[in-house]
N, C-alpha and C positions, 0 to 999 in steps of 0.2 A: 466621403469614404464612411460608412458606419462605424461607431466607435468600438463595436464588438470586434470588427478587422484590425483596430489597432491593436487590441489586446492578443487575438490571435496571430499578428505579426510576432510577437514575441515568443510563441511556440517555437517558430523555423528558427528564430535568432538564437534561441537558449539549446536547439536541437531537442527540445522536448517531444512528448508524444500528445499532449493535448492540455485543455484548460479546465480549469473546476470553478465555477461561482457560485457562491451559497448567500442565501440573504444575510446582510449584518456583518459578512467574514470578509478578509482579504482576498482577492482573487489569487490562486494557486495553479501552476504549471504541474503537468504529471510528468515525472521524470524517473524513469526505471522503476515504475510501479508505485513511487511514492508522491506525495503531493509537498510543493517548495512554494510556500507564499512570495507574491511577489513584494518589492519594495513601495507600498502605496497605501492609502487608508482602506479600511473596510468600507464595503458597498452600503451606502445609505439606500434604503427602500425604494426612492423614487429613483435613483441610479442603477439600481438592480431592474427595475420595472422596465426601464428604458432600454437596457441591453438584452433583456429577454425579448421585449416588442421585436427587435432587430432581428432575432430568430425565427420566432414563433410568429404564426399570421395568426387573426383573430378565433377562426375555427380550431386552431391547435393550442391556442389560450384556454379556450372554452373545454376542448377534451383534457386539458391537465386538470381544471377544476374538477371535473366530472370524474375522472378515473384515475387522477395521482400520479399518471405517468403518461409520458408521449416521447416516441421515438422519431427521428427523422434523419434527412442529410441536408447540411447548411453547406453553401458555397461562398468561399471568401471574393467579395467584390474586388478584392486587391490582388488576387493571381489565382483565382478560380480552385484553388486549393479544398477539397473535398472533406468534411468533418461530420463523424458519426455523432448523433446528438441524442442523449437522453435528459430528460428534465423530470424530474421528481417532485411531489409536492407533500409536505405531511402538516398539516396546520398551517403554521406562520411561516415555517422554515421551507424554502425550496432550493432545491441543488439543479444546477446546470452543468453538465458536463460535454465537453467537445473534444472529441478523439481524432486524430488525422485518420482519415480512412483510406489508408495505404494498400489494405487489403479488400475494400469494399466497391461494389460495382457504383457508378453515379446513381442508380434509381434506386437503392435499397439498402439500408444499413446491416442488412441481415446476409447478405451475400458475403460470407466471410470464408476464406479458403480453411479447409479443416486440416488442422495440425497434423503430422504423420506419428507423433508419440506424445506422451504426457508431458515431456520436456519441453516440445514444440508450444503443446497448448499451455502452458506456465508462461511461457517467454510471452506468448500472444496475450494472452490474460494481463499479464504487467503491463504492456504497451497500451493494452485498452484502460488501465487505471482500475483494475481489480485490487481490492484492500485485503480479501481471503479469497483463498482456492478450496474446496472442499472435494476431494476425490475419494468416492465412497463405492464399494465392492458391489457390483451389480446394479449400479444405477449412473446416470448421466453425470458427469462434473458441474458442480454449481460453483458460480461466483459470485461475490457481494459487492454490490457498487452502491455507495452512500447509503450503507445500511441495509440495502434490499439485495436477496438472494435471487439469482437469475440461472435458469437450468441451460445448460448448452445443447445443443442438437448434436446426434452423433450417434457414437457407439457407446454403450455402458462401459462402466471401468470396471478391469478384471483384477484378481488378486495378483496375478503375475504382472499386470502393469505397474502396480503399486511398487510390488518386490522389484522389477527392473529399475524403476525410477530410484529407488533408495540404496541399490547394491553399491554405487559409489561412496555412499554417506553415512552408512552405519558402521559404527566401530562394534568390536566384538563384544565390549562391555555394554554398550545399547542395545543389541540385539539380545544379550542374557538378560537384561532387565525388563525388556518386553517380552520375553519368552517366559519370564517369571510371574511379572504384573499384569501382562496384554496391554500395557501402555507405556509409552517411551517419547521424551522430549529431544528434540536433537537441531542441528542448525545444519541447513544445507545451502551449499553454493554451486550455481551455476554457472558455466563459462560461456557468454555469448559474445555475438560478433562485435558488440561494442564495448562492454565490461562485464566483471563478474556481478551475479546478482545472487543476495544473500536473503534466506527464509529462515523465518522459526516455524518448526515444523513440530507436529504431534500425530504420533501413529498409535492407532488404538483396535482392539476388536470389538465389534459389536455383533448384534444377533445374526445378523446376514454376512459377516465377514471381516474385511480390514476396513480401516477408514483412515484416510492420510489429510490432515488440514496445515495449509501454508499460509503464512502469513508475512509479506515483504518487509524488510527490514530497510529503512532509509540508509541511502550512502551517505548522508552526512548526519553526523548526530546534533540534534537540536538544543538549542539553549534552554534555560530557563524560563526566560523571558516568551519564546517561541512557544513553549508549553503552557503558558498563561500561568506559570507558577509564581510565586512571590520572591521578589530577591532576597529576602531575609532567609530563605531556605540554603542559599550558599553557604550560611555560617556552619551548617553541618560539617562541611569539609575542611573545616579549620579546627575540629576537636581533636584533642590528642588522645584521648582514652573515652570509655564507654562504650555501649550499645545503643545504636540506634534502629528502630524496626520500622520497614516500610511495608505497609499492607494494604491489599486491595483485591477485588474480585477479578477473576481472569479477564484481562483485555482492558483493564481499567490504567494502564501505563506505568506499571511497576518497573519494567525492565528499561525502559526509555527515560524515567526519572532518574533512576541509579546512572545511567550512561551519561545523563546531562550532568550531574554530580561530581563524576569521574573528570568528564571533560573540562568542567569549570575549576577542578583542583590542577588540572593538566595545563590550563592558560596561565593559572595566577600563581602556583607554588612551586618551588623546586624541591621536591621530594619523591619518594618510593612509595608507590601504589603496586599492590599486589591483589588481583580479583579471584574469587572463587565463582565461577558462573555455570550453569546446568539447563541448557551448553552456552557457549559463547554466543553472543547474537552481534554486537556492535564491536567493530576494530578499533582499538585507540593508539595513533600515532603519536608518539613521545613528543612533546614539546617541551614547557620547563621540567616536566615531572619524568621519572622513569617510571614506565609501565609495564608490568609482567601481567597477562592474562593467562590462568590456568581454569581448565575443564575438569569438573568432578567425574571421574572414573577414567580420565586420558593419562 
């Protein structure tokens, strides 16, 4: 049995939607739109090449070198399960994403059932492993995979689509802030058949109308080690007074880093933690600490 099929067996065992392999990184499962690293070493270049050779034939490897992106369908020799495969190469970094083709025909990875609403589209995008979903009035939805934007086939997004999607998520305070400034951040939760899915959302006006961007929030709060941060950073959670500023551009991981620090305190200290968030993104379940999360304006 090919080695790749052994990894794909974990997708079924862990009830994940797919597998992501990246040169020099630990293989990760796709679960609820987020990646969850496996408990194994990072893939050495030789091992990564061996795995990708089991999925791509020589002609597809050559096309990957020339065009930087290849899409295909791979069937596991173990149980004939079909996976939609996207391989992307940028310099020395190659990303191989294999997603269970539950909605695809055996002959093409493009034959995907058209969602009936934005909510259905968002859930389907999560299952395919999208890291960002961009819904812009007058344009087709765009999804981000491994840092690259892909346009979805089908109807363009309308202002009514966006308004309907947000109807259950915008508070009166958020609506007032948007009406005043033309932009608002909020957290959204979709109740799906499996489990609730949470997103960090930004709604703003642009030249052609409305735009809504959605970024999935991980179900599990990562540790400092999983974020690749030094263990010494945990000492910030032991300070009794003072002010600590955590700065960085959008998407750099500020919210996730702060959530990891609060989670570290929660696991190690019997104390009272009060957070002020805009909006609340990660939900903390009290362990050793008592945690109260408050949202600005709510």
